[in-house]
C-alpha positions as CSV (number, residue, x, y, z in Angstrom):
1,M,-17.4,87.0,-11.0
2,R,-18.3,83.4,-12.0
3,I,-20.7,82.0,-14.5
4,G,-22.5,78.7,-13.8
5,V,-24.2,76.7,-16.5
6,D,-26.2,73.5,-16.0
7,V,-27.4,71.5,-19.0
8,G,-30.6,69.7,-18.1
9,G,-32.8,67.4,-20.1
10,T,-35.3,70.2,-20.7
11,N,-33.5,73.6,-20.1
12,T,-30.0,74.9,-20.1
13,D,-29.7,77.4,-17.2
14,A,-27.0,80.0,-16.8
15,V,-26.3,82.5,-13.9
16,L,-23.7,85.2,-13.3
17,M,-22.6,85.4,-9.6
18,A,-20.6,88.3,-8.1
19,G,-19.4,86.7,-4.9
20,D,-22.5,85.0,-3.5
21,R,-24.9,87.5,-5.1
22,L,-26.9,86.5,-8.2
23,V,-26.4,89.3,-10.8
24,A,-28.2,87.9,-13.8
25,H,-29.7,84.6,-15.1
26,A,-30.9,83.1,-18.4
27,K,-32.8,80.0,-19.3
28,R,-32.9,78.4,-22.8
29,P,-34.3,75.1,-24.0
30,T,-31.6,72.4,-24.2
31,S,-30.5,71.7,-27.7
32,A,-29.6,68.4,-29.3
33,D,-26.1,69.9,-29.8
34,V,-25.0,70.5,-26.1
35,T,-22.5,73.2,-27.2
36,L,-25.1,75.2,-29.1
37,G,-27.5,75.3,-26.1
38,I,-24.7,76.4,-23.8
39,E,-23.7,79.1,-26.3
40,Q,-27.2,80.5,-26.5
41,A,-27.6,80.6,-22.7
42,L,-24.2,82.3,-22.3
43,T,-25.0,84.9,-25.0
44,A,-28.3,85.8,-23.4
45,L,-26.8,85.9,-19.9
46,V,-24.0,88.3,-20.8
47,A,-26.3,90.5,-22.8
48,S,-28.7,90.8,-19.8
49,A,-25.9,91.4,-17.3
50,G,-24.2,94.2,-19.2
51,V,-20.7,92.9,-18.4
52,T,-17.8,92.1,-20.7
53,M,-16.4,88.6,-21.1
54,G,-13.0,89.7,-19.7
55,E,-14.6,90.5,-16.3
56,V,-15.6,86.9,-15.7
57,D,-13.1,84.9,-13.6
58,A,-14.4,81.4,-14.3
59,V,-17.0,79.5,-16.3
60,M,-18.4,76.4,-14.6
61,I,-20.4,73.9,-16.6
62,G,-22.5,70.9,-15.4
63,T,-23.8,68.3,-17.8
64,T,-25.1,64.8,-17.7
65,H,-24.3,64.3,-21.4
66,F,-22.0,61.3,-20.7
67,L,-24.6,59.6,-18.4
68,N,-27.2,59.9,-21.1
69,A,-24.7,58.4,-23.6
70,V,-24.4,55.3,-21.4
71,V,-28.1,55.0,-20.8
72,A,-28.9,55.4,-24.6
73,V,-25.8,53.3,-25.6
74,Q,-24.8,56.0,-28.1
75,G,-21.4,57.4,-29.1
76,L,-19.4,54.9,-27.0
77,T,-15.8,54.0,-28.0
78,P,-15.0,50.2,-28.4
79,T,-12.9,49.4,-25.4
80,A,-10.7,46.5,-24.3
81,A,-10.8,45.4,-20.6
82,I,-7.8,43.8,-19.0
83,R,-8.0,42.5,-15.4
84,F,-4.9,41.5,-13.5
85,A,-6.1,38.8,-11.1
86,V,-4.8,35.3,-12.1
87,P,-5.0,32.9,-10.3
88,S,-7.7,34.6,-8.2
89,P,-11.1,36.0,-9.5
90,R,-11.9,34.4,-12.9
91,A,-15.5,33.2,-12.5
92,I,-17.0,36.5,-13.6
93,P,-15.1,37.9,-16.7
94,P,-14.9,41.6,-17.3
95,M,-18.3,42.9,-18.4
96,G,-19.7,39.5,-17.6
97,T,-22.8,40.9,-15.9
98,W,-23.5,43.9,-18.2
99,P,-26.6,44.3,-20.3
100,E,-26.1,42.7,-23.7
101,A,-26.6,45.9,-25.7
102,L,-24.0,47.9,-23.7
103,S,-21.5,45.0,-23.7
104,R,-21.9,44.5,-27.4
105,A,-21.3,48.2,-28.1
106,L,-17.9,48.0,-26.4
107,G,-16.7,45.0,-28.4
108,P,-15.4,41.5,-27.4
109,H,-11.9,42.4,-26.1
110,R,-11.9,41.1,-22.5
111,Y,-8.9,39.5,-20.9
112,I,-7.6,38.3,-17.5
113,C,-3.8,38.3,-17.0
114,A,-1.5,37.1,-14.2
115,G,-0.7,39.7,-11.5
116,G,-2.3,41.7,-8.7
117,H,-1.6,42.6,-5.1
118,E,-2.7,41.7,-1.6
119,Y,-4.8,44.1,0.6
120,D,-1.6,45.5,2.1
121,G,0.1,46.2,-1.3
122,R,2.3,43.1,-1.4
123,A,2.5,41.3,-4.7
124,A,0.1,38.4,-4.9
125,L,1.6,37.0,-8.1
126,P,4.5,38.2,-10.4
127,F,3.4,40.2,-13.4
128,D,3.4,38.0,-16.5
129,E,4.8,40.5,-19.0
130,R,4.9,37.9,-21.8
131,M,1.2,37.1,-21.4
132,F,0.3,40.8,-21.2
133,L,2.2,41.7,-24.4
134,S,0.4,38.9,-26.3
135,I,-2.9,40.4,-25.2
136,V,-1.7,43.9,-26.3
137,D,-0.9,42.5,-29.7
138,R,-4.4,41.1,-30.0
139,I,-5.9,44.4,-29.0
140,A,-3.7,46.3,-31.5
141,A,-4.7,43.8,-34.3
142,G,-8.3,44.4,-33.5
143,G,-8.0,48.2,-34.0
144,V,-9.0,49.0,-30.4
145,R,-7.7,52.3,-29.2
146,S,-9.2,52.5,-25.7
147,V,-8.1,50.2,-22.9
148,A,-9.2,49.8,-19.2
149,L,-6.7,48.3,-16.8
150,T,-7.9,46.9,-13.5
151,S,-5.7,45.1,-11.0
152,V,-6.6,43.4,-7.7
153,F,-6.1,46.0,-4.8
154,S,-4.5,48.5,-7.1
155,P,-5.6,51.4,-4.8
156,M,-3.2,49.9,-2.3
157,N,-0.4,49.5,-4.9
158,A,-0.7,51.0,-8.4
159,A,2.7,49.8,-9.6
160,L,1.3,47.0,-11.8
161,E,-1.3,49.2,-13.5
162,E,1.4,51.9,-14.2
163,Q,3.8,49.3,-15.6
164,A,1.2,47.8,-17.8
165,A,0.1,51.2,-19.0
166,G,3.6,52.2,-19.9
167,L,4.1,49.0,-22.0
168,L,0.8,49.4,-23.7
169,E,1.4,53.1,-24.7
170,E,4.8,52.1,-26.0
171,R,3.5,49.2,-28.0
172,V,0.3,50.9,-29.3
173,P,1.1,54.6,-29.9
174,G,-2.0,56.9,-29.5
175,V,-3.9,54.4,-27.3
176,T,-6.1,55.8,-24.5
177,V,-5.4,54.0,-21.2
178,C,-7.6,54.2,-18.0
179,R,-6.1,53.0,-14.7
180,S,-8.6,51.8,-12.2
181,H,-6.7,53.1,-9.1
182,E,-7.5,56.6,-10.3
183,I,-11.2,56.1,-10.6
184,G,-12.9,53.6,-8.2
185,H,-12.7,52.4,-4.7
186,I,-11.3,49.1,-3.4
187,G,-13.9,46.5,-4.6
188,L,-12.6,44.8,-7.8
189,L,-15.6,44.2,-10.0
190,R,-17.3,47.6,-9.3
191,R,-14.0,49.4,-9.8
192,E,-13.4,47.5,-13.0
193,N,-16.9,48.5,-14.3
194,A,-16.3,52.2,-13.5
195,T,-13.0,52.1,-15.3
196,I,-14.4,50.5,-18.4
197,L,-17.3,53.0,-18.5
198,N,-14.8,55.9,-18.2
199,A,-12.6,54.5,-20.9
200,C,-15.4,54.2,-23.4
201,L,-16.4,57.8,-22.9
202,I,-13.0,59.5,-23.3
203,G,-13.3,59.9,-27.0
204,M,-16.7,61.6,-26.6
205,A,-15.3,63.7,-23.8
206,N,-12.5,65.0,-26.0
207,W,-15.0,65.9,-28.7
208,V,-17.4,67.6,-26.3
209,F,-14.8,69.6,-24.4
210,D,-13.0,70.6,-27.6
211,G,-16.3,72.1,-28.8
212,V,-17.0,73.8,-25.4
213,S,-13.5,75.3,-25.2
214,A,-13.6,76.6,-28.7
215,M,-17.1,78.1,-28.2
216,I,-15.9,79.8,-24.9
217,A,-12.9,81.3,-26.7
218,R,-15.1,82.3,-29.7
219,L,-17.4,84.3,-27.4
220,G,-14.5,86.2,-26.0
221,F,-14.0,84.6,-22.6
222,T,-10.5,84.5,-21.3
223,S,-11.3,82.7,-18.0
224,P,-10.7,79.0,-17.3
225,V,-13.5,76.5,-17.8
226,Y,-14.4,74.0,-15.1
227,V,-16.7,71.0,-15.2
228,S,-19.0,69.8,-12.4
229,Q,-18.4,66.5,-10.6
230,N,-20.7,64.0,-8.9
231,D,-20.0,65.2,-5.4
232,G,-20.7,68.9,-5.8
233,T,-17.2,70.0,-6.6
234,V,-15.6,70.9,-10.0
235,M,-12.6,69.8,-12.0
236,D,-10.7,71.7,-14.7
237,V,-11.6,70.8,-18.3
238,D,-8.4,68.9,-18.9
239,Y,-9.1,66.7,-15.8
240,A,-12.6,66.2,-17.1
241,R,-11.3,64.9,-20.4
242,R,-9.6,62.1,-18.4
243,F,-12.5,61.3,-16.1
244,P,-15.9,62.0,-17.8
245,I,-17.5,59.4,-15.5
246,A,-17.1,61.9,-12.7
247,T,-19.9,64.0,-14.3
248,F,-22.6,61.4,-14.1
249,A,-24.6,62.9,-11.3
250,S,-23.4,66.5,-11.6
251,G,-26.9,67.9,-12.3
252,P,-28.5,66.8,-9.0
253,S,-25.3,67.5,-7.1
254,N,-25.3,71.1,-8.4
255,S,-29.0,71.5,-7.4
256,I,-28.4,70.2,-3.9
257,R,-25.4,72.6,-3.4
258,G,-27.3,75.5,-5.0
259,A,-30.3,74.8,-2.7
260,G,-28.1,75.2,0.3
261,L,-26.4,78.4,-1.0
262,L,-29.8,80.0,-1.9
263,S,-31.5,79.0,1.4
264,G,-28.5,79.7,3.6
265,R,-28.6,76.1,5.0
266,D,-25.8,73.6,5.5
267,E,-28.1,70.7,6.2
268,C,-31.5,69.9,4.7
269,V,-33.4,67.6,2.3
270,V,-33.5,68.9,-1.3
271,A,-36.1,68.1,-3.9
272,D,-35.0,69.2,-7.4
273,I,-38.0,69.0,-9.8
274,G,-37.0,69.5,-13.4
275,G,-38.8,69.1,-16.7
276,T,-37.9,65.4,-17.1
277,T,-37.1,63.9,-13.7
278,S,-37.2,64.6,-10.0
279,D,-34.2,64.0,-7.7
280,V,-34.3,64.0,-3.9
281,G,-31.1,64.1,-1.9
282,V,-29.6,65.4,1.3
283,L,-27.3,68.4,1.9
284,R,-24.9,67.6,4.7
285,H,-22.2,70.1,5.9
286,G,-22.8,72.0,2.7
287,F,-22.2,69.1,0.3
288,P,-24.5,66.3,-1.1
289,R,-24.4,63.2,1.1
290,T,-22.5,60.5,-0.7
291,S,-24.1,57.1,-1.3
292,V,-22.6,54.2,0.7
293,D,-24.1,51.7,-1.8
294,N,-22.8,50.6,-5.2
295,V,-24.5,52.8,-7.8
296,G,-26.1,51.3,-10.9
297,V,-25.8,53.0,-14.3
298,N,-27.9,51.3,-17.0
299,G,-27.6,48.0,-15.2
300,V,-23.8,48.3,-14.5
301,Y,-22.8,48.7,-10.9
302,T,-19.9,50.9,-9.9
303,N,-18.2,52.1,-6.7
304,F,-17.0,55.6,-7.5
305,R,-18.3,58.5,-5.5
306,M,-21.9,59.5,-6.2
307,P,-24.6,61.4,-4.3
308,E,-27.3,59.4,-2.5
309,L,-30.5,60.1,-4.5
310,R,-34.0,59.0,-4.9
311,S,-35.0,59.7,-8.5
312,L,-38.5,59.7,-10.0
313,A,-39.6,59.8,-13.6
314,V,-41.7,62.9,-12.8
315,G,-41.2,66.4,-14.1
316,G,-42.9,69.4,-15.5
317,G,-42.8,67.9,-18.9
318,S,-44.2,64.5,-18.0
319,L,-47.1,63.6,-20.4
320,L,-50.5,62.5,-19.2
321,D,-51.9,59.3,-20.7
322,L,-55.6,58.9,-20.2
323,R,-56.5,55.2,-20.2
324,A,-59.8,53.8,-21.3
325,D,-60.9,53.1,-17.8
326,G,-60.4,56.8,-16.9
327,E,-57.1,56.3,-15.1
328,V,-54.4,58.9,-15.7
329,V,-50.8,57.7,-15.8
330,L,-47.6,59.5,-16.5
331,A,-45.8,58.8,-19.8
332,D,-42.4,60.0,-21.1
333,S,-41.4,63.6,-20.8
334,V,-41.6,66.0,-23.7
335,G,-38.1,67.2,-22.5
336,R,-36.7,70.2,-24.3
337,D,-40.0,70.6,-26.3
338,L,-41.9,71.6,-23.2
339,H,-42.2,75.2,-24.2
340,R,-43.8,74.2,-27.6
341,A,-45.7,71.1,-26.6
342,A,-47.5,71.9,-23.3
343,V,-51.1,73.2,-23.6
344,V,-50.3,76.4,-21.5
345,F,-47.7,77.3,-24.1
346,G,-50.0,76.8,-27.0
347,G,-49.3,73.2,-27.7
348,T,-51.5,70.2,-27.8
349,R,-49.9,67.7,-25.4
350,P,-51.1,67.7,-21.8
351,T,-48.3,67.7,-19.2
352,L,-47.9,68.0,-15.5
353,T,-47.1,71.7,-15.9
354,D,-50.6,72.1,-17.4
355,V,-52.1,70.2,-14.5
356,A,-50.3,72.5,-12.0
357,V,-51.4,75.6,-13.8
358,A,-55.0,74.3,-13.9
359,A,-54.9,73.5,-10.2
360,G,-53.7,77.0,-9.3
361,L,-50.2,76.0,-8.3
362,A,-48.4,77.9,-11.1
363,P,-50.6,80.7,-12.3
364,H,-47.8,82.7,-13.8
365,V,-46.5,79.8,-16.0
366,G,-47.7,80.1,-19.6
367,D,-51.3,81.1,-20.3
368,A,-53.7,79.8,-17.6
369,G,-56.7,80.7,-19.8
370,L,-55.8,77.8,-22.1
371,V,-56.6,75.3,-19.3
372,A,-59.3,77.2,-17.5
373,D,-61.9,74.6,-18.5
374,W,-60.0,71.7,-17.0
375,D,-61.6,69.8,-14.1
376,R,-59.7,71.3,-11.1
377,G,-60.7,68.5,-8.8
378,R,-59.3,65.9,-11.3
379,C,-56.1,67.9,-11.5
380,E,-55.7,68.0,-7.7
381,D,-56.2,64.2,-7.6
382,I,-53.3,63.7,-10.1
383,L,-51.1,66.0,-8.1
384,A,-52.0,64.2,-4.9
385,D,-50.6,61.0,-6.5
386,I,-47.4,62.9,-7.3
387,H,-47.1,64.2,-3.7
388,V,-47.4,60.6,-2.3
389,R,-44.5,59.5,-4.5
390,L,-42.4,62.6,-3.5
391,A,-43.1,61.9,0.2
392,E,-41.9,58.3,-0.2
393,A,-38.7,59.6,-1.9
394,V,-38.1,62.2,0.8
395,N,-38.6,59.8,3.7
396,G,-36.3,57.3,1.8
397,V,-33.3,59.6,2.3
398,R,-34.0,60.5,5.9
399,T,-31.7,58.8,8.4
400,T,-32.9,60.3,11.7
401,I,-36.2,60.6,13.5
402,R,-35.8,64.4,13.4
403,R,-37.9,66.1,10.8
404,P,-35.7,68.2,8.6
405,P,-36.7,71.1,6.4
406,L,-37.1,70.5,2.7
407,V,-35.8,73.0,0.1
408,A,-37.7,72.8,-3.2
409,V,-35.8,73.9,-6.3
410,G,-35.9,73.4,-10.1
411,G,-38.0,74.8,-12.9
412,A,-41.0,72.6,-11.8
413,G,-40.5,73.2,-8.1
414,F,-44.2,74.2,-8.0
415,L,-45.0,70.4,-8.0
416,V,-43.8,70.2,-4.4
417,P,-46.7,70.8,-2.0
418,S,-46.3,73.2,1.0
419,R,-46.5,70.3,3.4
420,L,-45.1,66.7,3.3
421,P,-45.1,64.0,5.9
422,G,-41.8,63.7,7.8
423,I,-40.7,67.3,6.9
424,S,-40.8,70.2,9.3
425,H,-41.6,72.7,6.5
426,V,-41.0,73.4,2.8
427,E,-38.9,76.4,1.6
428,R,-38.7,77.9,-1.9
429,P,-35.8,80.3,-1.9
430,E,-35.5,83.2,-4.3
431,H,-34.1,82.1,-7.7
432,H,-34.9,78.4,-6.8
433,A,-35.4,77.6,-10.5
434,M,-31.7,78.4,-11.0
435,A,-30.4,76.4,-8.1
436,N,-28.5,74.0,-10.4
437,A,-26.6,76.7,-12.2
438,V,-25.9,78.5,-8.8
439,G,-24.5,75.3,-7.4
440,A,-22.2,75.0,-10.5
441,A,-21.0,78.6,-10.2
442,M,-20.2,78.4,-6.5
443,A,-18.5,75.0,-6.5
444,Q,-15.0,74.3,-5.3
445,A,-12.5,71.8,-6.7
446,G,-12.2,68.5,-4.9
447,A,-11.0,64.9,-4.8
448,E,-11.3,61.7,-2.7
449,I,-9.1,58.7,-2.0
450,D,-9.8,55.3,-0.6
451,R,-7.0,53.3,1.0
452,V,-6.3,50.3,3.3
453,F,-3.4,50.5,5.9
454,Q,-1.7,47.8,7.8
455,A,-0.3,49.9,10.7
456,S,-0.1,49.9,14.5
457,A,-1.7,52.7,16.5
458,D,1.7,54.4,16.6
459,D,2.1,54.4,12.8
460,L,-1.5,55.2,11.9
461,G,-1.0,58.9,12.4
462,T,1.9,59.1,9.9
463,R,0.0,57.0,7.3
464,L,-3.1,59.2,7.7
465,S,-1.0,62.3,7.2
466,N,0.4,60.9,4.0
467,A,-3.0,60.0,2.8
468,E,-4.3,63.5,3.5
469,E,-1.4,64.9,1.4
470,E,-2.4,62.6,-1.4
471,A,-6.1,63.7,-1.3
472,A,-5.0,67.3,-1.3
473,A,-2.7,66.8,-4.2
474,R,-5.6,65.2,-6.2
475,A,-7.7,68.2,-5.4
476,V,-5.0,70.5,-6.7
477,A,-4.8,68.4,-9.9
478,A,-8.6,68.9,-10.3
479,G,-8.1,72.7,-10.2
480,A,-8.0,73.7,-6.6
481,D,-5.8,76.6,-5.3
482,P,-3.1,74.8,-3.2
483,D,-3.3,77.5,-0.5
484,S,-7.0,76.9,0.0
485,V,-7.2,73.1,0.1
486,R,-8.6,71.6,3.3
487,I,-9.7,68.1,4.4
488,I,-13.4,68.0,4.9
489,S,-13.9,64.4,5.9
490,V,-11.9,61.5,7.2
491,N,-13.6,58.1,7.5
492,L,-11.8,55.3,9.4
493,Q,-13.0,51.7,9.4
494,E,-11.2,49.0,11.3
495,L,-11.3,45.7,9.3
496,G,-11.7,43.1,12.0
497,Y,-11.4,40.0,9.9
498,F,-7.6,40.3,9.6
499,D,-5.0,38.9,12.0
500,N,-3.2,42.2,12.3
501,E,-4.2,45.8,12.6
502,V,-5.8,46.9,9.3
503,T,-7.7,50.1,8.7
504,R,-9.6,51.4,5.7
505,V,-9.6,55.2,5.3
506,R,-11.5,57.4,2.9
507,I,-10.4,61.1,2.8
508,R,-12.0,63.9,0.9
509,A,-10.3,67.3,0.2
510,V,-11.7,70.5,-1.4
511,G,-10.4,73.9,-2.2
512,D,-11.3,77.1,-4.0
513,I,-10.7,77.1,-7.7
514,Q,-7.5,78.7,-9.0
515,R,-8.1,82.1,-10.4
516,A,-7.0,82.9,-13.9
517,R,-3.5,84.5,-13.8
518,P,-3.1,87.5,-16.0
519,Q,-1.1,86.8,-19.1
520,P,2.1,88.8,-19.6
521,E,2.1,91.5,-22.1
522,P,4.0,90.6,-25.3
523,V,7.5,92.1,-25.5
């Protein structure tokens, strides 16, 4: 049995799954303290299920807490960025294109040092150890304890980043070092951005996961804890401490995976309508379709794996703002206060949930009598506007002329109409409001690598085999059972602008999570 938990902006959802059967579920308002909200949801879940903590094999948690920290520029650790690129890219310094508030929060420590590699892994310029150590001394003098290392083409040859990290950890005991070859794809600036964001979040990750692990133990669970990743897989909690950036889009990814599991589909469009936002994505071969574009996070563009999404600031908690000219526009969401603020729950702030209830779309939500005197025609007009925006998002993720089915999930899934242009039909599976937690509970562990090979056709097979082994090893490091790991995608791209045979390969591996092994009895 597995427990899946998803921490949203409005609610924290928890489900208990026995195989692929949903045994029990619980929903609680998300608290300002993420750990407290998870604890309340888990306590309610176990009480309703009538099981003991020891019967649970794994607890899987999805949270966008770290994404919210970057967006709000709160709780970030001052971080030094070192790029190994001299004499090559120097026109744009590290963090040179970042929003001022975010850049300022991380501090002024940005450096470019001699070193780096060519696309095939050959050294472009010798590593200048003396220059690097002088930079390290300045970082230490500034009291910085988090460092991001990025070298040109380090995914092809990580030796320089590893050497620099070793020197840094020896010179500054206790420093946290992030290596870019472990985080992003080949492109230098986007990979550097992702590495810096990851480095500034590690301090927060240790604090959050210390709290979560202590809470899980306090409740009596003996099972391992896993954390949801951006691509619909999970990683163990120790791996998550090192790579908090991998959780940024875990909420929508869980919902897309959960929608597929609840509907029995491997391919469809998914609309996840929550209390704060709406996310539209595509389920392909049972996993969220990955974006091929660089993904922006609060104005910072990165190139680590993220699902392709169309996101709208529309949710069940979206407030209605009545303008002087009679126009109704959507304002910010009431978020976790929905169950106190919305009119149908006895509050005084009109939300989209109230509009849906008044229009007859959600008669069992709250007290419909509290909005019985609302103008139904006006409510239907407001919803028609929302439906147009949803249709645009849905058609924005379609890549074929074929009309796919749409699976509507989320606590405010009632905002999705029964028909949309470009869609064959709309489905609302049983327990659709819990799709995010179901996706978390049923996730596998996984990893991806991105490499460039200079190899003839005869040698390519051997290089691919080695790369697949590396992807599988990373999946095991993330928590997969070695016996269950399989390669689910291999993408080859010939790079035609080189004189010799050069191929870029991206490989993704997944596997079932390792079950907790029984502890030996004390002698």
